[in-house]
DRENDOGU-301646 format. One record per residue: residue in three letters; x negated, y, z negated of N, C-alpha, C in turn. Coordinates in steps of 0.05 Angstrom, whole numbers, plus 5000, padded with zeros to 4 digits. Each point is the difference from the previous one (the first is absolute). Layout:
<atoms>
alaXYZXYZXYZ ...
</atoms>
This chain:
<atoms>
met908756446680497149975005498950235015 lys497850114992498650215015497649885014 trp499550105024497649925015498050234998 phe497649944991497950204999497849905019 thr499250175018498149925020497850215003 ala497649915000497850195006499549985030 phe500950205015499750005029497650175006 leu497949865008497450135000498750005027 gly501050165018498850025027501149785018 tyr501950075017501349805018498049825014 pro500449745001502349864991499649844974 gln498350094982499649864975502250054980 val501249804989502250044981499549824976 phe500150114976499849844975502550034985 ala501549784995502650024988500149894972 ile501550124983500349924972502949994993 asp501049784988502749994989500050114972 ala501950184995500350104973502849944989 met500249874978502549914989501050204979 gly502750024999501150144977500450305006 ala501350134982500550285002499250144974 gly500450264998499250144976497550175004 arg498650064979497750185001497549865008 ser499949744998497649855008500949725008 gly498249865015500749745009497649835005 glu500349744999497949825006499849965030 met497649955010499649935028498849725001 pro501649795000498949734997499049885025 ala500550115023499249855024498950205020 ser498349905018498950165021500149845026 arg500250155023500049885026497750125016 leu499249855020497850095017500950005028 ala499850235014500650025028497450065014 arg499249825018497550035014500550065029 ala498550195011500350075028497350095010 ala499649975027497550075012500350235020 leu498250195000500050205021498649895024 val500250155022498949905025497049964999 ala498550204989497149984999499049904974 ala501050114978499249924974502350034981 ala500249824980502350004983499250024971 ile501850084983499550004971501949804988 leu498949834983501649794987500650084971 thr502650014993500850074973500349754983 val498850004976500049774982501850074977 gly501749804991502050064980499149954972 phe501650094981499549964971502650034986 asn500049944974502450024984499950244982 leu501650215006499950244984501149964972 gly501849814997501249964974498149904979 thr498149835007498249884980497350125001 asn499350145023497350115003497849784997 gln500649765009498049794999498250015024 pro497549914998498250005023501149835022 gln499850105024500949855023497749995020 glu500649975026497949975020498150245001 ser501050244993498450245003497950024978 gly500549874976498150024978500350254984 trp502050175006500650244984503050065002 thr501050164981502850074999500350284992 ile502450125005500750264991502949994990 gly500650134979502750004989500550224981 pro502450044990500650214980498649954974 glu499450214986498849984973502049894980 thr502550065003502149904982500249705002 ala499849864977500049715000502749895007 gly500049785015502549855005501650105024 ile499150205015501550095023498249995024 gly501249995023498550005025500350255017 trp501950184992500550255014501450194981 tyr500150255007501350204984502750085012 asp502149994984502650105009500850224980 leu499650255008500150234981502550175005 ala501050124979502150205001499050254986 leu499650215016498850254991501750235008 ala499950224984501450245006498250205013 pro501150195016498350215011498450154978 gly497450035005498350134980498749804981 glu500849755000499049804981497349895010 trp498449914982497349905005499849714991 phe498749835017499649724992497149935005 glu498749864981497349925002499749704996 ser498349875016499349724996497449955014 ala499449755006497549945014500349745015 ala498349975020499649745013497649864988 val500249744998497849844989498949825023 val497550045007498849835021498149804986 ser500349755005498549794987498249855020 asn497549974993498149855017499749724987 his501049795014499849734990497649855011 gly498350145015497749875012497550034983 leu497849915012497450014986498250225010 glu501050165019498450225011501650264998 pro498650234998501450265000501550035027 ile502250144998501750045024500750305002 thr500050105025500850285004502750005015 leu502050124988502750015011500850285007 thr501350035022501350265007502949994989 val500750194984502750014988501250275008 lys502649995008501350255007503049984995 ala501350234998502950024996501350045027 val502149855006501350015026503050024996 thr501450095021502850024999501449755010 ser502649994999501549765007501150015028 ile500649775011501549975025502149784997 thr501749965020502049804999499349795021 thr500149754992499449785019502549915015 met499549815019502349885015501949874980 arg502650035006502249894984500150134972 gly498750234997499950134975497949894982 gly499250154981497949914982498050224995 phe499350044975498050204992497349925009 ala498450195010497349945010498150234993 leu497549934997497950204996498550035027 gly500150245010498750055026497150094996 asp499150185019497350094999499850314998 asp502350135001500150304997499650084971 pro498950234995499650094972502650034985 ala499849954974502350034982500750304998 pro502450064989500750294997498050154983 asp500050265002498250174985500349974970 trp502549944991500449984971499149734989 phe499049825017498849754991497050054998 asn499150034976497250084995498249764997 phe498149975018498149784998497550075015 thr497749934989497450065013499249765017 ala500550025026499349795018497049995004 gly498949765005497149985004499149714997 asp497449975000498749734997499349964970 tyr500849784989499549944972498449744998 ile497950004984498349764995501049864975 val500649745002500949844978497949794994 ala499049994976497949804992501249724999 pro498349795002501049734999501549944974 ala502249865002501649924976500950244984 gln500350235012500850244986502650125013 ala501450174985502350145010499550304998 leu501050145020499650295001502850144999 arg500350194982502550154997499850255017 ile501950045018500150245017502650154996 pro499950234987502550134993501450135024 phe502750034998501650155019502350134984 ser501250195012502350144987501950105021 leu502550054991502150115016500950264987 asn499950215015501050264991502350095017 ile502549944991502350045017500650305002 pro500050115025500550295003502850074990 val500350244990502650084989502150035022 asp499250045025501950035022500249755017 leu498949774991500149765016502949905000 pro501249955023502849915001500349734987 pro502349954988500549744987500049775020 gly499549764990500049775017497749814995 asp499749805017497949804997497650065017 tyr497649974989497550055014498249764996 gly498649925022498249774998497150075007 ala498249894984497150035006498649764986 gly497450014998498549794987497150035004 leu498549814989497149995002499149755014 val498150035019498949775014496950004997 ala498849775001497149974999499149805020 tyr497550045010498849815018497050044999 glu498549795008497150014998498950225019 ala498250164989498950225015498349905023 glu498649784996498249895021501549775013 pro500650025026501549795014498249755002 gln501449775000498549755003499249955029 glu498449805004499149935027502349895016 pro500250085026502149895017499949705003 ile502449885002500349725005501049955028 arg498749835015500949945027502149795000 thr502450065011502249815000499849825024 ala501749795000500049815023500950145025 gly501650214997501050155024498050215010 gly497750014988497950195009500250284988 leu501750034979500250274988498150024976 asn499150254995498450054976501850104978 val500349844979501850064978498350084976 ile500750244988498650104977501749944975 pro499349814983501649954976499950244981 gln502350084989500050224982502549974981 ser499550044974502249994981500850294994 arg502650065003501150264992502249944980 ile499650084976501849934978501150264987 gly502449994991501150244988502449954982 phe501050214987502549984985501650255004 ala502749974997501850225006500650174976 val500650265006501050194980502550135011 val502349914991502650105010501150194979 thr500750245008500950214982502850105008 arg501849994981502650125004500150274985 val500250215016500150274989502950064992 ala500350094975502750044989501650215016 gly502649955001501850185014502249845014 pro501850125014502149865014498949805020 gly501049764999499149795019502249965021 asn499149965025501949965022499149765016 cys501649794999499549775017501550035026 ala498650005023501350035026498549855021 ile501449845016498749845020501550055027 lys498550015022501150035026498949785019 ile501749925019499149815021499850165026 leu497650045009499550175023500549875027 gly499749735001500549875025498349755003 ala499849895024498649755005498850005027 gln497649895002498749945026500249705005 ile500849925024500549725006498549935025 glu498549784999498549905023500749715004 leu501149935023500849735006497549835006 glu499849774986497749825004500949765016 pro498149845010500749755014501349804980 glu501449815012501249784985502250094981 gly501550205008502450074985499550144974 gln497850144997499450154975499750305006 ala500550154979499650295003498750114975 ser498150185003498750134978501450264994 ile501050034976501450244991498450144979 leu499650265003498650164980502050214990 leu501149964976501750194988498450234988 thr501050245002498750234987501950124980 leu499250004975501650124979498450224987 ala501350164984498650224987501250044972 asn498250004980500750074973499950314999 val502350125001500250305001500650124973 gly500149834979500450104974497350084987 asn500050034973497550064986499249794981 val501349775000499349774983499649765018 ala498749804988499549755015502549865007 phe500049865023502249845009499149715000 glu501749824989499549715001502749865002 gly500449875022502749895004500249785020 lys502549945007500749785018501750115022 gly500549835020501750085022500549765019 arg501150065023500649795019500050115028 leu498949855019500250065028501849815014 asn502050105014501949835016499650055029 val500049795016499750025029502349855013 thr501750145015502249885014499750045030 ser500349795016499750025028502750055014 asn500050185019502450065015500149835026 thr497949865006499849845024499449704995 gln499149944975499349734993501649914975 pro500649754997501349914975498049994977 leu499350234990497850024980500850194978 phe499749914975500050184977497749924982 trp498350194993497749944984499750214978 ser499249914977499850174977497549934984 ala498750204988497649954984499950204977 pro499249904976499850184977497550175002 leu500150234988497750194999499250044971 glu497449984994498950054973498050235002 ile500750224989498350245001498750044973 asp497349975000498550024975499850294991 tyr498950044976499750264987498650195020 ser501550215008499050195020500450294991 leu497950154999500250284993501150165024 pro500850254996501150165022498249995025 gly501349975023498649985026501349795017 glu498949975024501149805019499349724992 ile501849815007499649724995500549855026 tyr498149835008500349845025500549714992 tyr502149895013500849734993500149835025 pro498049835006500149835023501649744995 ile501349915020501649754998500349885028 thr500249745001500449855025502749885001 ala501550045022502749905003500349845026 pro501849805000500649865025501750165018 met498950105023501550175018499249945029 leu502049995017499549975029500750265014 pro499450025026500850255014503050044998 gly500950244995502850054998500550244982 glu502650044993500850224984500649904971 tyr499050164981500349924972500950244983 asp501449934979500750194979498249944976 leu498450194991498449974976501150174978 ser500049894976500850164977498249934976 val499450204984498249974977501350144976 glu499849874977500950124975497849954979 val499350214984498149974979501050144975 his499249924977500750134975497949954979 asp499750194982498149974978501049804979 ser498249834991500849794981501050114974 ala498850224990500850124975502350195002 asp500450115024502150205005501449945026 pro502149834999501349925025501250235015 gln500550234986501150235015497950125018 cys497549944995497850105017499849815023 ser501450065022500249815022500150145027 ala499849855021500250115027500849785019 ser501350085022500849815021499450125027 trp499849835020499250085027501049795020 ser500950095023500849815021499350115027 gln499549835019499250085027500549785020 thr501050075024500349815022497650035018 val498749775006497650015017500449805023 asn498750075022499949835024497149905004 leu499649744999497349895003499849875027 ala498050095015499449885026498149774997 glu500049825019498249774999497150105001 pro498349904982497250095000498649935025 ile498350185010498449955024497349884993 asp499349805014497349884996497950215006 pro497850014984498050205005498849995028 gly500049765013498949975026502050045022 glu502550064992502250035020500650295005 thr500450075025500850275008502949995009 arg501750154986502950005006500950285005 phe501650045022501050265007503049994997 glu501250184984502850034996500850295003 leu502450055012501050275004500450144973 phe501149854981500550114973498449844980 glu499050144979498649874979501250094973 thr499749814980501050064973497850134984 val500550244990498050154984501150024971 thr498349924981500750004972498350214985 asp501250194986498550204986499149894973 asp498650184984498949914975502149924980 leu502550095003502149934982501749775009 gly499249875022501449765009502350065019 asn500350255009502250075018499249935029 ser501649845013499349905027501750145021 thr498850085022501450135022499049895026 arg501650005021499349915026499250255017 gln497549995011499050235015498949905027 leu500050195019498849945026497049944996 asn499149795013497249924999498550175021 val498450194991498650185018497949845017 tyr498949794988498149845016501449865022 phe502449904995501649875021500650205022 leu500850244993500750205020497550085016 ala497750024987497650075015499249785019 gly500349754991499449775018501949995023 leu502650054995502050005021499450225020 ala499250244991499350225018497649935018 ala497949874987497749925016500749795020 leu501749814993500849805019501650125024 ser501750194994501650145021498250145019 leu498050154989498150145018498549815017 gly499249774989498649805015501649895023 leu502649954995501849895021500450215022 ile500450264992500350215020497550025018 gly497749984987497550015015499749775019 leu500949764991499949765017501850035025 val502450114996501950045022498750195021 phe498950234991498750185019497749875014 leu498549834987497749875012501049815022 ile502149854995501149815020501050155024 arg501550234995501050165022497750115017 phe497950094987497750115015498749785017 val499749764989498749795015501749925024 ile502749984996501749935023500050225021 arg500250254992500250225019497450025017 his497849944989497550025015499149745012 gly501749804999499449755013497549854989 leu499650034974497749874989500549714993 ile502449905005500649724995501149885026 gly499049785008501049865024498850105026 gly498050165000498750095024499450295000 arg498750105021499350285002502350165011 lys500150264992502050185010499250085028 lys502049995019499550085028500850295005 
</atoms>
């Protein structure tokens, strides 16, 4: 299963499931992720790319080729591909849509996504505002002109559309102004001919101990090959101080070259743990990686609590933990020492000059 997501300005995410493999595939389902910004938010409305049926937005966009929801292409350097997007207005009024070509990103736990950055130069499309008459469809051509020197591998891009005129803000129960907006798109995945190399690395993990015996773990992986990675794996957690062994499966969705972040929650108390991770590509088990690390987790400090310790545990971006002198503790200890020395001198001065118990004679 491939995940296709139109990621359209954080934190709006529009997700589409795409089934099957090969040169084209159906997109039978869509998901809606709604989120609000602090002052004003954009609400993404979903639709079904596979059928191009009217949904909440009243309009759709999809490939010109019948029966597919996205393009899965295999092209050689110097080859040319032409097709078109079809934008349909299912409403009773004309609509103006902004349509543009964007590049791909990778979502959490892997997954293909359409971001907001421009598509590569060899993805030819005239971005702009397009007016679609009621009950009509508009054909907007695009083409791919693969450079002769483009390295082999998998490349992701796509087309997205949204209404040029934003709707009126909606006031939520929490007092936020939410601007509803539909951003809809389809993917164009291109494999450029040449040697393919599947390679995956596990860069490390960030761990944060939470209350009630839980820990948030953020694994960082990297697809360092030139083709997409889609696979499985497992995280094992063994405690060196507690009678605990915990294991969880990992499912990494279709991910183009680049970093992959995989969040997971594990039952962990303060103490020392051995973490190990193994991942492999589902189609090529030889494309695999493993990683292990021993970590020391200190008891989490309540935000309202101030705690001074001589040594503190410092964890770097790759999950390596070390014990270091706490400079704040040393500074506080130095200030306390100076205060005590000053108090001793003050007491001696008072006693010597008879300022306590009577006047000096």
